[in-house]
N, C-alpha and C positions, 0 to 999 in steps of 0.2 A: 439573473446572474451570469448565465452563459450566452447571453445575446447582447447586442449593443456594439459600441465602437472601441471598447477597451478590452484588452486581454484579461481574463480572470486573474486575480492576484493570488499570492500565497494564501492569504486568509480565505479567499473564495474556494480554493482547492481544499483547505482544511475543513471548511464548512461542509462541502460535499462529502468528504471522508467521514466526518462525525455523523452525517445523515445515513451514510451507508452502514456504519457501525450499528445505528439504531434499528436497522432492518434485519440484523443478524438474529438467529435464535437466541433465547435467554442463556442457555448453556454456554455458548460462545462468548457472549458479552461479559458473563460472570468472570471468565478467565482472562479477560483483557485488561483488567484494572491495572495491572503492573506493567502493561506495554505502553511505551510512549509512541506518539504519533509526531513525526517531524515532516514538514513539508519544505523542501528547499528547491531552489531553481534548477540545480544540477547536483549529481553525485560529486563528492570531493575527489581530489586527485588520487588518494589512497584507494577509494573504491574503484575507480577507472583502472588503476594499475592492478589491483588484486583480481578483478573480473576480467582483465585483458580486454577491455572495451576499445574498439577503434575510434569511438566517439562518445562524448557524454550523452548524446541522443540515443544511445543504444540501450538504455535501461530506464523503465518507467517507475519502478519501485524496488525496494529491497527490505528484507527482514534480516535484522541483525540481532542474534540471541540464540537461546537454546530452545529446543522443542520441549513442551511441557511433558511430552511422552518419555523424554529422556533427561528431564531437568533434575538437577540436584540443587540443594540450597548451599551456596558457597558465598561467604561474605566477601565483599570487595568486588563482586561482579557488576558490570555495568547493566543498567536496565535494558531489558528487551525493547527493541525499537523497530517500528515500521516507518520507513522512509518512502515519501512519494516525491517525485521529481517533476515540478511544474513545467518547465520548458520542454522536456521530452514528451510529457503528456499532452501538452498543447499542440505540438507538432503532429503527434499521432492522431489527435482529435481532428485536426484540419485536414488530414489526408484520408480520413474514414468517415463513414456515415453514421456511426453510433454517436449517441449523445455524450457530452462530457460527464454527466452524472453516471451514466452507465459504465463509461471507461474507468472513472475513479473507483466506482464500486468493484468492478471486476479486478483491478490491480490490488486494491485493499484486501478483498477476500483472498486473492491469491497469496499475497504476502502474509496475512493473518494465518492462512492455512499451514504455513511453515511453522508457526508458533505451535500449532497443534499436531504437527507431524503427519499431516493429511497428504494424500496422493492427489494428483491433478484431477482424477475422476471424482474423489470425494469433494473437492473444491467446486467443481462444476455442479454437483448436486446441491451444495449449499447456496451457490449463486442462484440456481433455478428457484430454489425454495424462497430465497429472500426477494425475488421478484425482480 
């Protein structure tokens, strides 16, 4: 999937992300049932403006929602969502030596970590444990 003559598609990136989710500890996977995964080519204009990005290539992924550590049940809330941005991911992948599988897993774990209210150090530990 990550070799050949064609760039990986949105569906390819989604498959890599789902495979990465499958490597997470059970405790984490159990709490991800209500979190949507969306793979898009780029962030939308609202995200670019809100994050004050100079380029749509400046962000690989985004968690939009509430940390379960602080979450409250409110009706009418949009579902928590992890966004992965295909084109920025592919550009990063082309410029670095890590595999696309590793890169997608790294970004996904980082964004999922926000759902759990984890620190960067905690997320690195989860990533190391997931392999």
